[in-house]
C-alpha positions as CSV (number, residue, x, y, z in Angstrom):
1,M,23.7,-27.8,7.5
2,G,23.6,-27.9,11.3
3,V,21.5,-27.9,14.3
4,Y,18.7,-25.2,14.0
5,R,16.6,-24.1,17.3
6,I,13.0,-23.4,16.8
7,R,10.2,-21.9,19.0
8,V,6.7,-21.7,18.4
9,S,4.5,-19.6,20.4
10,T,0.4,-20.2,20.9
11,G,-2.0,-17.6,21.6
12,D,-3.3,-17.6,25.4
13,S,-7.0,-17.0,24.2
14,L,-9.6,-19.5,24.7
15,Y,-9.3,-22.4,22.1
16,A,-6.1,-21.0,20.8
17,G,-4.3,-24.4,20.9
18,S,-5.1,-27.3,18.7
19,L,-5.3,-30.9,18.7
20,N,-4.5,-31.1,14.9
21,Q,-0.7,-31.9,13.9
22,V,1.4,-28.9,12.5
23,Q,4.2,-29.5,10.6
24,L,6.9,-27.0,9.6
25,W,9.4,-26.3,6.7
26,L,12.4,-24.0,6.6
27,V,12.9,-22.2,3.5
28,G,16.0,-20.4,2.6
29,Q,17.8,-18.9,-0.3
30,H,19.3,-22.1,-1.6
31,G,16.8,-24.6,-0.5
32,E,14.0,-26.1,1.7
33,A,14.1,-28.7,4.2
34,A,11.1,-30.1,6.5
35,V,11.1,-30.5,10.2
36,E,10.5,-33.8,11.3
37,T,9.1,-33.1,14.4
38,R,5.3,-32.7,14.6
39,L,3.4,-30.3,17.0
40,R,0.4,-30.2,19.0
41,P,0.4,-26.7,20.0
42,M,-1.2,-26.0,23.7
43,Q,-3.0,-22.9,24.7
44,G,-0.5,-20.2,26.1
45,K,2.3,-22.5,25.6
46,E,5.8,-21.7,24.0
47,E,7.4,-24.9,22.6
48,E,11.0,-25.0,22.1
49,F,13.0,-28.0,20.2
50,K,16.0,-28.4,18.0
51,V,16.4,-30.1,14.5
52,D,19.7,-31.0,12.7
53,L,19.4,-30.5,9.0
54,S,22.0,-31.7,6.6
55,E,20.8,-29.5,3.7
56,Y,22.3,-26.0,3.3
57,L,19.4,-23.5,3.3
58,G,21.4,-20.2,3.2
59,P,19.8,-17.2,4.6
60,L,16.0,-18.1,6.0
61,L,13.2,-16.5,3.9
62,F,10.2,-17.7,5.3
63,V,8.8,-20.7,7.4
64,K,5.9,-22.7,5.6
65,L,3.6,-24.8,7.8
66,R,0.7,-27.1,7.4
67,K,-2.0,-28.3,9.8
68,R,-3.3,-31.8,9.5
69,R,-6.7,-32.6,10.8
70,L,-7.5,-35.8,12.6
71,L,-11.3,-36.2,13.2
72,Q,-12.2,-32.7,12.7
73,D,-10.5,-29.2,12.1
74,D,-9.4,-27.6,15.0
75,A,-8.0,-24.1,14.5
76,W,-4.7,-22.9,16.0
77,F,-3.7,-19.4,17.1
78,C,-0.2,-18.9,16.3
79,N,1.8,-16.0,17.9
80,W,5.0,-16.3,16.0
81,I,7.7,-18.7,15.1
82,S,11.3,-18.1,15.9
83,V,14.2,-19.9,14.2
84,R,18.0,-19.7,15.3
85,T,20.5,-20.8,12.9
86,P,23.5,-23.1,13.5
87,G,26.7,-22.1,15.3
88,S,27.3,-20.4,18.9
89,S,26.7,-16.8,17.2
90,G,23.7,-18.2,14.8
91,D,21.2,-15.3,13.9
92,E,17.7,-15.4,15.2
93,F,14.7,-14.8,12.6
94,R,11.5,-14.2,14.2
95,F,8.2,-14.9,12.1
96,P,5.2,-12.9,13.4
97,C,1.8,-14.3,12.7
98,Y,-0.6,-13.5,15.3
99,R,-3.6,-15.0,13.6
100,W,-5.9,-18.2,13.3
101,V,-4.5,-21.0,11.3
102,E,-7.4,-23.3,9.8
103,G,-8.4,-25.8,7.2
104,D,-6.4,-28.8,6.5
105,G,-3.3,-29.4,4.3
106,S,-2.8,-25.9,2.8
107,G,0.6,-24.4,3.4
108,K,1.0,-20.9,4.8
109,K,4.0,-19.0,4.7
110,M,5.4,-16.7,7.1
111,P,7.9,-14.4,5.8
112,N,10.4,-12.3,7.4
113,F,11.1,-9.3,5.2
114,H,13.1,-6.6,6.9
115,D,10.7,-4.0,8.4
116,S,10.7,-0.6,6.8
117,P,10.8,2.4,9.1
118,Y,7.3,4.0,9.9
119,H,6.1,7.2,11.7
120,P,4.7,6.8,14.9
121,L,1.0,8.0,15.6
122,P,1.2,11.8,16.5
123,R,-0.8,13.0,19.6
124,I,-3.1,15.9,18.8
125,Q,-3.4,19.5,20.2
126,G,-6.0,20.4,21.3
127,H,-18.1,34.1,18.2
128,T,-19.6,33.9,21.0
129,L,-22.6,32.2,19.1
130,F,-22.9,28.6,17.8
131,E,-25.6,26.8,16.2
132,A,-26.3,23.1,16.7
133,D,-27.9,21.8,13.9
134,F,-30.1,18.4,13.7
135,S,-31.7,19.0,10.5
136,L,-30.3,15.5,9.3
137,L,-33.2,14.1,11.0
138,D,-35.8,16.1,9.2
139,G,-38.4,13.7,7.2
140,I,-36.7,10.7,8.9
141,K,-39.6,8.0,9.6
142,A,-40.2,7.6,13.3
143,N,-40.7,4.1,14.8
144,V,-43.5,2.2,15.8
145,I,-43.0,0.4,19.0
146,L,-45.6,-2.2,20.1
147,C,-48.1,-0.5,18.1
148,S,-47.4,3.1,19.4
149,Q,-46.1,5.6,17.3
150,Q,-42.9,7.2,18.3
151,H,-41.9,10.8,17.2
152,L,-38.8,12.7,16.0
153,A,-37.7,16.2,15.7
154,A,-35.0,18.1,14.0
155,P,-34.0,20.6,16.1
156,L,-32.1,23.7,15.7
157,V,-30.3,25.4,18.8
158,M,-28.4,28.4,19.2
159,L,-25.7,28.2,22.0
160,K,-23.4,31.0,23.7
161,L,-20.1,30.2,24.5
162,Q,-19.5,31.5,28.1
163,P,-16.0,33.0,29.3
164,D,-15.8,29.8,31.4
165,G,-15.8,27.8,28.2
166,K,-19.4,26.3,28.9
167,L,-21.7,26.3,25.7
168,L,-25.2,27.3,27.1
169,P,-28.6,27.2,25.0
170,M,-30.0,30.4,24.2
171,A,-32.7,29.4,21.7
172,I,-34.3,26.0,20.5
173,Q,-36.6,25.4,17.4
174,L,-37.8,21.8,17.3
175,Q,-38.7,21.5,13.6
176,L,-37.7,23.1,10.4
177,P,-40.4,25.3,8.8
178,S,-42.3,24.0,6.1
179,S,-44.9,25.9,3.5
180,G,-48.5,25.8,4.5
181,S,-47.9,25.3,8.1
182,P,-47.4,27.9,10.8
183,H,-43.7,28.9,11.8
184,P,-42.4,26.4,14.5
185,P,-42.2,28.1,18.2
186,L,-39.1,29.3,19.4
187,F,-38.4,28.1,22.7
188,L,-36.5,30.2,25.3
189,P,-34.9,29.8,28.8
190,T,-37.3,32.6,29.8
191,D,-40.3,30.2,29.0
192,P,-42.1,28.3,31.8
193,P,-39.5,25.8,33.4
194,M,-41.5,22.6,32.4
195,V,-41.6,24.2,28.6
196,W,-38.0,24.9,28.4
197,L,-37.2,21.5,30.0
198,L,-39.2,19.5,27.6
199,A,-37.7,21.6,24.9
200,K,-34.2,20.6,25.8
201,C,-35.2,16.9,26.1
202,W,-36.3,16.9,22.5
203,V,-32.9,18.2,21.6
204,R,-31.3,15.6,23.6
205,S,-33.2,12.8,22.0
206,A,-32.3,14.2,18.5
207,D,-28.5,14.2,19.8
208,F,-28.9,10.4,20.6
209,Q,-30.1,9.5,17.3
210,L,-27.3,11.2,15.7
211,H,-24.9,10.3,18.2
212,E,-25.2,6.5,17.8
213,L,-25.9,6.4,14.2
214,Q,-23.7,9.0,12.7
215,S,-21.0,9.5,15.1
216,H,-20.5,6.2,16.7
217,L,-22.0,3.6,14.3
218,L,-20.9,5.3,10.8
219,R,-17.9,7.5,11.6
220,G,-16.4,4.9,14.3
221,H,-17.3,1.3,13.8
222,L,-18.1,1.3,10.0
223,M,-15.5,3.4,8.9
224,A,-13.0,1.3,10.8
225,E,-14.3,-1.9,9.2
226,V,-13.7,-0.1,5.5
227,F,-9.8,0.3,7.1
228,A,-10.0,-3.3,8.2
229,V,-11.5,-4.7,4.8
230,A,-9.0,-2.6,2.7
231,T,-6.1,-3.6,4.8
232,M,-6.7,-7.3,4.6
233,R,-7.6,-7.2,0.8
234,C,-4.9,-4.9,-0.6
235,L,-1.8,-5.4,1.5
236,P,0.2,-8.6,2.1
237,S,0.9,-9.4,5.6
238,V,4.5,-8.4,5.2
239,H,3.6,-4.8,4.5
240,P,4.7,-2.5,7.1
241,I,1.6,-0.7,6.9
242,F,-0.2,-3.9,7.4
243,K,1.6,-4.4,10.5
244,L,1.3,-0.9,11.8
245,M,-2.8,-1.1,11.2
246,L,-3.7,-4.7,12.1
247,P,-3.4,-3.9,16.3
248,H,-5.9,-1.1,15.4
249,L,-8.3,-3.4,13.5
250,R,-8.7,-6.2,16.4
251,Y,-12.1,-7.4,16.7
252,T,-13.6,-4.7,14.6
253,M,-15.2,-7.2,12.2
254,E,-16.7,-9.4,15.1
255,I,-18.2,-6.4,16.9
256,N,-19.7,-5.0,13.7
257,L,-21.3,-8.3,13.0
258,R,-22.8,-8.2,16.2
259,A,-24.0,-4.9,15.7
260,R,-25.5,-5.9,12.2
261,T,-27.3,-9.0,13.9
262,G,-28.3,-7.6,17.2
263,L,-28.4,-3.7,17.2
264,V,-29.6,-2.4,14.0
265,S,-31.0,-5.7,12.4
266,D,-34.8,-6.4,12.0
267,L,-36.1,-6.7,15.3
268,G,-32.9,-5.7,16.8
269,V,-32.5,-3.2,19.6
270,F,-33.1,-0.2,17.5
271,D,-36.5,-1.7,16.3
272,Q,-37.7,-2.4,20.0
273,V,-36.5,0.9,21.8
274,V,-35.3,3.8,19.6
275,G,-37.0,6.3,17.8
276,T,-35.2,5.9,14.7
277,G,-35.6,2.2,14.4
278,G,-38.0,0.2,12.1
279,G,-36.0,1.7,9.2
280,G,-35.4,5.3,9.9
281,H,-31.9,4.3,11.2
282,V,-30.9,3.1,7.8
283,Q,-32.2,6.1,6.2
284,L,-30.5,8.3,8.5
285,L,-27.2,5.9,8.0
286,Q,-27.7,6.5,4.3
287,R,-28.3,10.2,4.5
288,A,-25.3,10.8,6.9
289,G,-22.8,8.9,4.5
290,S,-23.1,11.8,2.1
291,F,-21.7,14.2,4.4
292,L,-18.4,12.1,5.2
293,T,-15.3,14.2,4.3
294,Y,-11.6,13.7,4.9
295,R,-11.5,17.1,7.0
296,S,-14.4,15.9,9.2
297,F,-12.1,12.8,10.3
298,C,-9.1,15.3,11.1
299,P,-10.2,16.9,14.6
300,P,-7.9,20.1,14.3
301,D,-9.6,20.6,10.9
302,D,-12.9,19.7,11.9
303,L,-12.8,22.0,14.8
304,A,-11.5,24.8,12.9
305,D,-14.3,24.5,10.2
306,R,-16.6,24.5,13.1
307,G,-15.0,27.5,14.9
308,L,-14.1,25.6,17.9
309,L,-10.5,25.2,17.6
310,G,-9.0,26.7,20.8
311,S,-12.1,26.6,22.7
312,P,-11.4,25.7,26.4
313,S,-14.4,23.1,26.2
314,F,-12.6,20.8,23.5
315,H,-9.8,19.1,24.9
316,F,-7.6,18.2,22.1
317,T,-3.8,18.8,23.3
318,R,-1.7,18.5,20.0
319,S,-1.8,19.8,16.3
320,W,-2.3,17.7,13.6
321,P,-2.5,19.6,9.9
322,L,-4.3,17.5,7.3
323,A,-6.0,18.5,3.9
324,G,-8.2,17.4,1.2
325,F,-9.7,13.7,0.6
326,P,-6.9,12.2,-1.4
327,T,-7.8,9.8,-4.2
328,S,-4.1,8.8,-4.3
329,L,-0.9,9.4,-2.1
330,Q,1.9,10.6,-3.6
331,T,4.6,11.5,-1.0
332,R,5.4,10.0,2.4
333,E,3.8,13.0,4.4
334,Q,0.5,12.4,2.5
335,A,0.8,8.7,3.5
336,C,1.7,9.5,7.1
337,H,-1.2,11.9,7.6
338,F,-3.8,9.5,5.8
339,I,-2.7,6.6,8.1
340,T,-2.6,9.0,11.3
341,M,-6.4,9.6,10.2
342,C,-7.2,5.9,9.9
343,I,-5.5,5.1,13.3
344,F,-7.0,7.9,15.1
345,T,-10.8,7.0,13.8
346,C,-9.7,3.3,15.2
347,T,-8.7,4.7,18.7
348,G,-9.2,8.3,19.7
349,Q,-12.5,8.9,17.5
350,H,-14.2,5.8,18.5
351,S,-13.1,6.2,22.2
352,S,-14.4,10.0,22.2
353,V,-17.9,8.8,21.2
354,H,-18.0,5.5,22.8
355,L,-16.8,6.0,26.6
356,G,-19.4,8.9,27.3
357,Q,-22.5,6.5,26.8
358,L,-22.4,5.1,30.3
359,D,-22.0,8.5,32.0
360,W,-24.5,10.3,29.8
361,Y,-27.3,7.8,28.8
362,T,-28.1,5.7,31.8
363,W,-30.1,8.9,33.2
364,V,-32.6,8.5,30.5
365,P,-34.2,11.9,30.6
366,N,-31.1,13.3,29.9
367,T,-30.8,11.7,26.6
368,P,-33.9,9.9,25.5
369,C,-33.8,7.0,23.3
370,T,-37.4,7.7,21.7
371,M,-40.1,10.2,22.5
372,R,-43.9,9.0,22.7
373,L,-45.8,12.4,22.0
374,P,-45.3,14.8,19.3
375,P,-42.8,17.8,19.6
376,P,-44.8,20.7,21.2
377,T,-46.3,23.4,19.1
378,T,-47.3,25.5,21.9
379,K,-45.9,26.6,25.5
380,D,-48.2,25.1,27.9
381,A,-46.3,21.8,28.9
382,T,-46.6,20.7,32.4
383,L,-44.9,17.8,34.1
384,E,-47.3,15.2,33.0
385,T,-46.6,16.4,29.6
386,V,-43.1,15.7,30.0
387,M,-43.4,12.3,31.5
388,A,-46.0,11.1,28.9
389,T,-43.4,12.1,26.1
390,L,-40.1,10.8,27.6
391,P,-39.7,6.8,27.3
392,N,-41.7,4.6,29.3
393,F,-40.6,2.1,32.1
394,H,-39.9,-0.5,29.5
395,Q,-38.2,1.5,27.0
396,A,-36.1,3.4,29.6
397,S,-35.1,-0.3,31.0
398,L,-34.0,-1.4,27.7
399,Q,-32.1,2.0,27.1
400,M,-30.3,1.7,30.5
401,S,-29.5,-2.1,29.5
402,M,-28.2,-1.3,26.1
403,T,-26.2,1.6,27.2
404,W,-24.5,-0.3,29.9
405,Q,-23.5,-3.2,27.5
406,M,-22.1,-0.7,25.1
407,G,-20.5,1.7,27.1
408,R,-19.1,-0.3,30.3
409,R,-15.2,-0.4,30.4
410,Q,-13.9,-3.9,29.3
411,P,-12.0,-5.9,31.6
412,V,-9.4,-7.3,28.9
413,M,-9.4,-4.0,26.7
414,V,-6.1,-3.1,25.1
415,A,-5.3,0.4,25.7
416,L,-3.8,2.6,22.8
417,G,-0.3,1.5,21.9
418,Q,-0.2,-1.2,24.6
419,H,-0.8,-4.3,22.3
420,K,1.3,-7.4,23.2
421,E,1.7,-8.8,19.5
422,E,4.9,-7.8,17.9
423,Y,4.4,-7.4,14.3
424,F,7.6,-5.7,13.6
425,S,10.6,-8.0,14.3
426,S,13.6,-5.4,13.9
427,A,15.2,-3.0,16.3
428,E,14.0,0.4,14.5
429,P,10.3,-0.2,14.8
430,K,10.6,-1.5,18.2
431,A,12.2,1.5,19.4
432,V,9.4,3.9,17.8
433,L,7.0,2.1,19.5
434,K,8.9,2.1,22.9
435,K,9.3,6.2,22.3
436,L,5.2,6.4,21.6
437,R,4.5,4.4,24.6
438,E,6.9,6.9,26.7
439,E,4.9,9.9,25.0
440,L,1.6,8.4,25.7
441,A,2.3,7.7,29.5
442,V,3.5,11.4,29.7
443,L,0.2,12.8,27.9
444,D,-1.8,10.5,30.5
445,K,0.1,12.4,33.4
446,E,-0.7,15.6,31.7
447,I,-4.4,14.8,31.3
448,E,-4.6,13.7,35.1
449,I,-3.1,17.2,36.2
450,R,-5.3,18.9,33.6
451,N,-8.5,17.1,34.9
452,A,-7.8,17.9,38.5
453,K,-8.4,21.5,37.8
454,L,-11.6,20.7,35.9
455,E,-15.0,20.9,37.6
456,M,-16.1,17.7,35.2
457,P,-12.8,15.6,34.6
458,Y,-12.6,14.8,30.7
459,E,-11.0,11.5,30.5
460,Y,-12.5,10.1,27.0
461,L,-9.1,10.9,25.2
462,K,-6.9,9.8,28.0
463,P,-4.5,7.0,26.5
464,S,-4.8,4.6,29.4
465,L,-8.5,4.4,28.8
466,M,-8.4,4.6,25.0
467,E,-9.2,1.2,23.3
468,N,-6.4,0.0,20.8
469,S,-9.1,-0.8,18.1
470,V,-12.7,-0.7,17.7
471,A,-13.6,-3.7,19.8
472,I,-16.7,-2.8,21.7
């Protein structure tokens, strides 16, 4: 009984408002009451009204809403609904939504269960010879572009770690040995300059294939999609882990759909210009899937396994211990570790392989998307040989265009931890998020100070530049 004050917030994205009528019901522990006021939500607006109810509802449990179409269905993006109970000191209940309300006539419940405490996203901490192994490419079918056969290599590279932290190539083998064939040559820095340059170009081309398909698409986009589908299917919207994960799943399904229909689809960008296109990219993704391990998704474990933890060239600044790929989570610590891995994959891991594309791939000889001649088997390469092997003008133009589209900074990006949606309504989680943002600001400043001392600043894990989700 009494007067309830209701506020309804509509998103500010394009077409977030609706011409359809929206009706609300307040559902309490002791009853339910329809709100007679009909809404026509407007983009970016917050509507407030009062309703006098004769029924005693008791403590509010949830708000139920129904959208009725007129001539056609007009989806509505609801941010949240707030209800203040009767009396001068009435309680205010906020019901987060932050999603599209579609369809006609079906009621939607927006519960307000008390939020459980959760742990913030931790920040991660960041011999002489190393091997870069591209053997995953061995046997992958190369593309045919405009009736011209392209070529792939599966290099093995020996690198030396310098005292200043730089890894310099010491020897390159472009193909794996095979029975019945001469042993592939070993290319060295002491070879003629064009020979050594061509060998390095082949390594960089192989790196392009693995970076875009294994590191970026598979370990970034597709793994984030796994987390998104699992979260949506298995957790109710009131679950604290659902609320914790949702900001880090923003636009992931949409951008992955675009990748499937325009990037790696039949006649897509990979088929048009990339050496592994035409089916080889699918073959490579399938092969790379068998190498996914839990430890490889946790940077300190992964760097330790590869002997790189503590190297000055690897700018991870916090420690984050994780172990074994779990089939179940038995303790809070295990759950926290697993969720940390999920969130880092959607944020830091993806940003680390996404943000560098524009810097490193727009100069095509540095990372050729395809190679037009077979890998050399002799050491007589000339400048003409190098130019005939690298992508032609058309292919280079497409690579630069593709790289710009994928690697440019987004004008509407949401930085790590800076999402505006308030999925948690109680004070404790809000305080944790506030503390996380303060810590991220400190880390941002620390990275700026560190970068000022570096010959080449490393900004790909800078929180203010890191996307909050796999959205591009």
